[in-house]
C-alpha positions as CSV (number, residue, x, y, z in Angstrom):
1,M,-19.9,7.1,16.5
2,D,-21.2,4.0,14.6
3,E,-23.2,2.5,17.4
4,R,-26.5,3.8,18.8
5,L,-25.8,6.2,21.6
6,P,-27.9,5.8,24.8
7,L,-29.4,9.2,25.7
8,F,-29.9,10.8,29.1
9,P,-31.9,14.1,28.9
10,L,-31.1,16.2,31.9
11,G,-31.5,19.8,33.2
12,L,-27.9,20.5,32.6
13,V,-25.4,21.2,29.8
14,L,-22.3,19.1,29.8
15,L,-19.1,20.5,28.2
16,P,-16.2,18.4,26.8
17,G,-13.8,17.8,29.6
18,E,-16.3,18.7,32.3
19,P,-16.8,16.3,35.3
20,V,-20.3,16.0,36.7
21,P,-21.7,13.9,39.6
22,L,-25.0,12.2,38.9
23,H,-27.4,10.4,41.1
24,I,-29.0,7.6,39.1
25,F,-32.4,6.5,40.5
26,E,-34.9,5.8,37.7
27,P,-34.9,2.1,36.7
28,R,-34.5,2.9,33.0
29,Y,-31.4,4.9,33.6
30,R,-30.0,2.4,36.0
31,E,-30.4,-0.1,33.2
32,M,-28.6,2.3,30.8
33,V,-25.7,2.9,33.2
34,A,-25.4,-0.9,33.8
35,L,-25.1,-1.4,30.0
36,C,-22.5,1.4,29.6
37,L,-20.4,-0.1,32.4
38,K,-20.7,-3.6,31.1
39,E,-19.8,-2.6,27.5
40,D,-17.4,0.2,28.4
41,R,-19.2,2.8,26.3
42,P,-20.5,6.3,26.8
43,F,-24.0,7.7,26.9
44,G,-25.1,11.1,25.6
45,I,-26.3,13.9,27.8
46,L,-28.7,16.4,26.3
47,Y,-30.1,19.5,27.8
48,A,-33.8,19.1,28.5
49,S,-36.0,22.2,29.3
50,E,-39.6,23.1,29.2
51,S,-39.2,23.9,25.5
52,G,-38.0,20.3,24.8
53,M,-34.8,18.4,24.3
54,S,-31.8,20.0,22.6
55,Q,-30.5,18.5,19.4
56,V,-26.9,18.9,20.3
57,G,-25.3,17.1,23.3
58,T,-22.1,15.7,24.7
59,T,-21.0,12.1,25.2
60,A,-20.4,11.2,28.8
61,W,-18.0,8.5,30.0
62,I,-18.5,7.0,33.5
63,R,-15.2,7.7,35.3
64,R,-16.2,6.4,38.7
65,V,-19.0,4.7,40.6
66,V,-19.0,6.4,43.9
67,T,-21.8,4.6,45.7
68,R,-24.1,1.6,45.0
69,Y,-27.2,1.6,47.1
70,E,-29.0,-1.5,48.2
71,D,-32.1,-0.5,46.3
72,G,-30.2,-0.2,43.0
73,R,-29.5,3.5,42.9
74,L,-26.1,4.7,42.1
75,D,-23.9,7.8,42.5
76,I,-21.5,8.2,39.6
77,V,-19.1,10.7,38.2
78,V,-19.0,11.3,34.4
79,V,-16.8,13.4,32.2
80,G,-17.8,15.0,28.9
81,E,-15.9,14.0,25.8
82,A,-17.3,14.8,22.4
83,R,-20.2,16.8,21.0
84,F,-22.8,15.3,18.8
85,R,-26.0,16.2,16.9
86,L,-29.0,13.9,16.9
87,A,-29.7,12.2,13.6
88,A,-32.5,9.7,14.5
89,I,-34.0,8.8,17.8
90,H,-35.0,5.2,18.8
91,R,-37.6,4.3,21.4
92,D,-37.3,0.5,21.4
93,Q,-35.7,0.3,24.8
94,S,-36.7,1.5,28.3
95,F,-34.4,4.5,27.6
96,L,-33.9,6.6,24.5
97,S,-31.1,6.0,22.1
98,A,-30.0,7.7,18.9
99,D,-27.9,7.7,15.8
100,V,-25.7,10.7,16.1
101,I,-23.4,12.9,14.0
102,P,-20.1,14.0,15.5
103,I,-19.6,17.8,15.6
104,E,-16.3,19.2,14.5
105,D,-15.0,22.8,14.9
106,D,-14.5,25.0,11.9
107,A,-10.8,25.8,11.0
108,A,-9.0,28.1,13.5
109,S,-8.7,31.8,12.8
110,P,-5.5,33.9,13.1
111,E,-7.6,36.2,15.4
112,D,-8.2,33.4,17.9
113,A,-4.9,34.0,19.8
114,A,-5.8,37.6,20.7
115,I,-9.3,36.8,21.9
116,R,-8.0,33.8,23.8
117,Q,-5.6,36.0,25.7
118,R,-8.4,38.5,26.4
119,V,-10.7,35.8,27.8
120,I,-7.8,34.5,30.0
121,T,-7.1,38.0,31.3
122,Q,-10.8,38.6,32.0
123,H,-11.2,35.3,33.8
124,M,-8.1,35.8,36.0
125,K,-9.5,39.3,36.9
126,L,-12.8,37.8,38.0
127,V,-11.0,35.2,40.0
128,E,-9.0,37.9,41.8
129,M,-12.2,39.9,42.4
130,A,-13.7,36.9,44.1
131,G,-10.7,36.7,46.4
132,E,-9.6,33.3,45.0
133,E,-6.2,32.1,43.9
134,V,-5.4,32.5,40.2
135,R,-4.2,29.2,38.7
136,P,-2.4,30.0,35.4
137,G,-2.1,26.2,34.6
138,L,-5.9,26.1,34.3
139,Y,-5.7,27.6,30.8
140,D,-3.6,24.9,29.2
141,P,-3.6,23.5,26.6
142,P,-4.5,26.5,24.4
143,P,-6.7,24.6,21.8
144,E,-9.2,23.8,24.6
145,V,-9.2,27.1,26.4
146,S,-12.9,27.9,25.6
147,F,-14.2,24.7,27.0
148,I,-11.9,24.9,30.0
149,V,-12.9,28.4,30.9
150,G,-16.5,27.8,29.9
151,R,-16.8,25.2,32.7
152,H,-16.1,28.0,35.2
153,A,-17.9,30.9,33.5
154,G,-21.2,30.7,35.4
155,L,-23.2,30.7,32.1
156,E,-27.0,30.4,32.3
157,L,-28.1,27.0,30.9
158,P,-29.6,28.4,27.6
159,D,-26.4,30.4,27.1
160,K,-24.2,27.4,28.0
161,Q,-26.2,25.3,25.4
162,S,-25.6,28.0,22.7
163,F,-21.9,28.0,23.7
164,L,-21.8,24.2,23.3
165,E,-23.3,24.4,19.9
166,T,-20.9,27.0,18.6
167,Q,-18.6,25.4,16.0
168,S,-15.5,27.5,16.4
169,E,-13.0,28.2,19.1
170,G,-13.1,31.9,18.2
171,G,-16.8,32.0,18.4
172,R,-16.9,30.4,21.8
173,L,-14.2,32.7,23.1
174,S,-16.1,35.8,21.8
175,L,-19.2,34.6,23.7
176,L,-17.1,34.3,26.9
177,A,-15.4,37.7,26.3
178,D,-18.9,39.4,26.1
179,H,-20.1,37.4,29.1
180,F,-17.1,38.3,31.3
181,S,-17.1,42.0,30.2
182,G,-20.7,42.3,31.5
183,I,-19.9,40.6,34.8
184,I,-16.8,42.8,35.3
185,K,-18.8,46.0,34.6
186,R,-21.5,44.9,37.1
187,V,-19.0,44.0,39.8
188,R,-17.2,47.4,39.4
189,R,-20.5,49.2,39.4
190,A,-21.5,47.5,42.6
191,K,-18.2,48.3,44.2
192,H,-18.5,52.0,43.1
193,L,-21.9,52.3,44.6
194,H,-20.7,50.6,47.8
195,D,-17.8,53.1,48.0
196,L,-20.2,56.0,47.4
197,S,-22.5,54.8,50.2
198,R,-19.5,54.9,52.5
199,G,-18.5,58.4,51.4
200,D,-15.2,57.4,49.8
201,G,-16.4,56.9,46.2
202,H,-13.9,57.6,43.4
203,A,-13.7,57.1,39.7
204,D,-12.6,53.6,38.7
205,G,-9.5,54.1,36.5
206,E,-9.0,50.4,35.7
207,P,-8.7,49.6,32.0
208,E,-11.7,48.0,30.1
209,L,-11.5,44.3,29.8
């Protein structure tokens, strides 16, 4: 990433490969989007909260302009691509831009395959619990499983930011495994209490996931 990257601080965390619809209404960001469309380049989305702007974000490519309004507003769809870390911020335009450093993952670990399968099993179980159809093809290709599943994990924004910043597939998978384990326990507990309230409670003999 040799060029300055235009920045768009938002109250969301964008993961690599994740599509997100955006409504662009502020003049400065309309200018930024126009520049990115004209020069066929991405901008960077950074999670902004009350505590400030995160130092790690994701490049966003505009995949589609859905609607152009007469007053200049736009509805667009972007897709996350690569993670970056801020190196230097520039304030010489109407919108922020920055010199950024690409983030690469650490080397894969032999243990990644086992934790990957655990996370896939947990996620499939949660999909079944929600009464939805399991799609095995969702989990391909294997090197990207953490980000693929992470998009559908229901992580709180601070947790999703920590997930984004984790620099190993195994580390991200471990975060997901802990997250899913907690959800499964809560769902089973709620079901058990519901069964008890109906007078047909029984011990849940399903294996721990």
